[in-house]
N, C-alpha and C positions, 0 to 999 in steps of 0.2 A: 504494500500500500504506500503510495507516494506521500511525502511529508505534508504536502498541501492538503491532500484529501484527509489525512489523519487529523490535521489541525481543524479542518471543517467539522469533522465528526465530533471531536472533543468540544468545540465551541457550541455546537447544536445540543450535545448532551448536557452541557453545563446550563444552557438556557432552559431546556426542557425540565431538568431536575428541579429547578427553582420556580418555574412558572406553571407547570401542570398542577391540577388539583391533586391532593395527596392520594385520593382513591385511584388515580390513574397511574401511579408510579409502579413500575414493574422492574425490579433490579435483575431478574433472571433473563437477561438479554445477551446471548453469546456475542453478538456483534459489538456491543459496548465493551465487553472484556477483551475482545480481539484488538480493539482500538485503544485500550487502556483508558477508556472514557467512562468507566462505571463509578468512579469515586464520588462525583457530586450527588448522585442519588443516595448513596450511603451517608454522606455528610448531612443531607437534609433529613433522612429518616432517623438518624441518631438524635438530631436536634428536636424534631417535631412529631415523630411517630415511630418510636423505637420498636413497638410491636405492631407491625403493619400487615394489613390484609390486602392481597391482590386477588380480586374476584375473577379476573379473566386471564387465562394463560393456556398455551397449547397443551400443557400437561395437567390442567385443572387448577383450581384455586389453591392458594397456599398463604401461610403466615410467614413473615420475615422477622427474625429476631436479630437485631443489629448492634446491641450494646454488649460489651464484654461480660459484665456480671449477669445479665439476663441469659446470655449464651451459656455461661457456666451453670446457671440454675436449671436450664433445660437439659444440658448434656449430662448432668449428674442425677437427674430424676427419671430413671428408666421405669419406675413404677407408674408414671403418668405418660411419659413421652417414649413411645416404643420405637425400636429399630426394625421390628419385623416388617418385611415386605420391601425393603430397599432404603438406600441412604442418599439418593439423588432425587431432585424434583421429577426428573424423568424416570420411569420405571426401567430397571435394567433387566431385560428379559432374554430368554433363549427359548423360542418356540412357545411353550404354554405357561407363561407366567414368570414372575420375578425369580431370578436365580437365588437359591438359598446360599448364604455365606455367613460366617459367624459374626461379622460386623453388623449384619442385618438380622441379628437374633437377640432375644432377651435372655437373661438368666432363667434356668440353669444351663440351657443348651449352649449359649454363648460361652459361658465360663469354661466348660469342659473342653470345647473345641479350641479355644484360644490357648488353654493350658497345654494342649497337645503340641502345638507348634512353637510356643514361646521359648523352649530350650535352644532353638536354632539361633536366637538372637540374645541369649543370656550373656552376662559379663564374661563368663569363661569362654563361650563360643566366639565372642568378639575379640577376645585376646588372641585366640588362635587364628582368626581371620585377618587381623590387622597387618601382619607382615605380607600376606598375599595381596591384600588391597594396595599396600604401599608399592610392592613390586610391579603390580599392574599399572598403577598411577604413573610411576616412573617410566614405564615402557610407553604408555600413551603419550606423555609429555615429550619424551625424547624423540618421538616420531613426527612431531609437528613441524610444518614448514616455517622457516624464519624469513621475515621480510615479504611474505606473500599473504594475501587475504584468504581466509578459510572460514568455514562454519564451525564455531565452537560447539554448538549443540551436537552436530554430527560426529565430529572427530574426538570430542572429549566427554561431554555429558552422557551421551548415549553409550559410548564405549565402556566407561567405568561402571555405569549402572548395569548395563547388560552383562558384563563379566561377573559382577557380584551376584546378580539374580540367577544366572546360570549355575553358579556354584551352590547357591542356596537350594536350588531345585535338583542338583545333582545331574544336570543335563550337559551335553557336549558344548564346549565353548563356541564351536562353529555355528551353533543354532541361536546364539544370543541375539542377533539382529532380528530373527524371526520372532523371538519373545518380545522384543521392544515393539515390533510392528503389531503384534496381537494386542499388547497393552494399549497402543494408540487407537486401534480399532474399537476396543471396548468403550472408550470414552468419546469417540468421534460421533458427531451428529451427522446423520445421512444428509447429504446435500450435493447438488450438481457440481462437479469439479472438485469435490472434497476427497478425503481419504477413502470414504465409502459413499457411494452415490445413492444407495437405497437401503432400506431395512432388509430387503431380501439378500442383497450382496453381503451385508453385515452378518446375517444369519448363516450364510454359506461359509464365510471365513470362520465363524464360530465352530462349524462342523469340523474343519481341519484342526483348529486349536484344541477342541475337545478330544479328537482322535489321538493327537500327539501325546496329550497328558494321560489319556487312558492307557496308552502303550507303556508310559513310564510307570503308572500304577501297577500294571500287570507284571512288569519286571521287578518292582520293589516288593510286591506282596509275596512273591515266590523266592525272595532272597533274604539273607540275614539282615536285620535292622541296621541302618547306618544313620548318620547325623543329618541327612538332607531332609527338606520339608516333605517331599513325596513319601519317603520311607516313614517319616514320623506319622503322617496321616494313614498310611497303609497298615501300620502296625499298632497305632494308638488304640487303646481300649475303647475310647469314646468315638473313634472315627473309622475304624477298620471295616465296619459294616454299613457305612453311610451310602445313601443312594448315589448313583453316578452324577445326577444333576447337582447334588449337594457338594460332592467332591469337586466338580468343575467350578461351582460357584466359589469355593474357597481358593481354588487355583487362580481364578480371575481376581479375587480380592488381593491375594498375596502378590500377584504380578503387578497390578496397578499400584498397590500400596508401596511396593518396593521400587517401582519405576519413577512415579511422578514426583514424590517429595524430593528425592535425592537429585534426580536429573534436572528438574526445573530450578532447584536451589543452587546447583553448581552453575548453571547458566545465569541465574539471577544474581549471583555474587559478582560475576564479571561485569554485568550491566550496572549493578548498584555502585560498585567501586568506581566505574567510569563516570557515572552520573555525579559522584561525590569525590572528586579528586583529593580533597583534603583528608578524607578517610582512607583513601588508597595510600596516600603518603604516610599517614599515621601507621598503617599496617606494615608498610615496608620498614619503617623505623622501629616498630615494636611487634615482631612476629609472635610474641607471647599472647597477643590479642586475637590470634586465630580462633580459638574456641568461642570467645565473645562475639567476634565477627560472624561466625557461623550461626549462632543463635539469633543475632540481629537480622541476618539475611533471611532466615526461616520466617521470622515475624514479618519483615518488610515485604518479602515475596508472597507469603501465604500460598503455598503451591496447590492446595485444594481449597477452593473458595467457600464451599459450604458442605454441610451434612444435613440430611433430612431426618425428621422423626414423624411419628403419627400419634395423635392424642388418643389415649385409651379411655378417657372420660372427659366430660365437660370440666373446664377449669378456668378460674379467673386468673389472668396473668397480665401484669403490666397495665391494669385498668381495662383490659379487653376480655371478652368471653371466647375462649377457644373451645370449639365443640368437639365431641367425640368423633374420631376418624379424620379430623382435619390434618392436613399436612403442615408441619412446622419446620421451617428452614433456618438453621443456625448459620449466619453469615460470618464465618471466621475472618474473612477478608475485611469485614467492617469492624468486628470486635478488636482486631489488632491495630486499628486506627482510632480507638476510643480515647479521647483526651481526658476523660474523667478517671481513667485508670493508668494510662501510659503517657508520660510527659512528652510533649512535642512529638506525637506519634507519626507524623508524616515525614519526619527527618530520619535519615539513615545515620546512626551513631554507633560505631563499632565498640566503643568502650562505655556503653550504658551501665548504670549502676546495677540494674537487674535485667540483663539481656535475655534471660530465659523466661521472662514474664510475657508469654505470648500464648495464643490458643491454636496455633497451627496444627498441633498434634491432637487436639481435642482434650476432653477431660473425662474423669470418671472411668467406668469399666471399659469404655471403647477408646481410651487413649491409645494412640498408635503403638502397636506392639513392636515395631521396628524403629522407634524414634532414635534409640542410641546407635543403631547401625547407620542411620542416615547422618547423624552428627559425626560419627567416626569417619565415614567416607569423605565428607566435606572437609573435616579437619586434615586428614591425610593429603587430599589433593592439593589443599592450599599450602601445607608444609612443603610439598614437593614443588609447587609452582614458585614459591618465594626463593627456593634454592637455585632456580634456573633462570627465571625471567624477571628483570626489573620492572617490566610493564607489559600488559596485554591491552591493546587499544581497540575499543569498539569503533567500527568504521561507519556504521549506519544503524538506524533503529531496528530492533529485532522484529521478526514476524511472529506474532503471538497466536496462540491456539484459539480456535473458534469454539469456545466453551464457556459456560458459566459455572462449571464444576472444576475442571482442571485449569489452573491459572499458570500457564506455562508458555514455552517458546518453541516454535517450529524451527527457527533458525536465528543465529546471532553472528553476523559477520565481524571478524576481528583480524588484527595483524599483530604479530609479535615483532617489534622492531629489531633490526639487526644492530648488534653492538659495534660501536665505532672504535 
């Protein structure tokens, strides 16, 4: 998208956000996220209508929860706000209904399935994985062209994320790009010229995706247990007899969860530091700030913009009556910019006093199971970057994902300057 067209979209979005009647505001517009023009709607909703009802939407009416503390209240109250049936405004289906996955379950089913896979990202497992992640990060960075423009998303973010995910699944490294492709298909909105052009095409790709992981399951279930996620599911007491659709739903969850957060924050860190050269300079002078910078980037980027719940009963919330079965959308992307909780939230400050005070990973029982793995990958890649490159320069605006769920980047053109 040309810079001029982007500026026009942002200007129109700003005008609409503050001039339209409140009841007409609909934050779930992928085009606004793609243009990075969604911010004014959330600014207004936090100020004027933090528990907001959108009556008309292609996926049905929904409530928007936009303030940090309100989001926490919903996210930690699974007795009223259920995850059953899906976590996005759009229903994530495969054939005949929503795919079952443990993030879209309530206790006790959620708890036992999450417990089955959590050892893969335990502190002990991460300690074992760290040298391998570092070795791969070094290999990726050492292969980058110097003095030539390239796409950071393609050559770095996808590569490191894909390698780590393939290891977690116990699948061949040569299939890692296929895994990233499937993850992108899961969250892609069918549209002409898009990654998938129709729901039918998406479902056909899901058939291949399902078949690949069914083969992995069959291999693992007939072998001795190992430490990879598929083996854990195949041999876990609570998961070894799950239905094929439920198994596939959990594969989809672990693929998307392992891909989007890390991949888009790796890209987001390059973009954020270029947008804030004073912070980039601070990082170069004080590499010990890398962990703090990682947390600040995860907040500033917010790689998954929202999560959805459904009300199990009528409830008064924020002065509004949310009815039983209503969709309730927690906008993490808005909560992370709430100035009543986070000081100067629109600024990117890598040495914040409380850098981990963000809600990008969610709260409560559904807090991202792989959050420490995401932080580990980001920390390692930046330790290795600072060893090699004094600067990585963004040469043009990124191309952002067309989605109001995944807040990420399709491409990010950069140059690593030659040293004189």
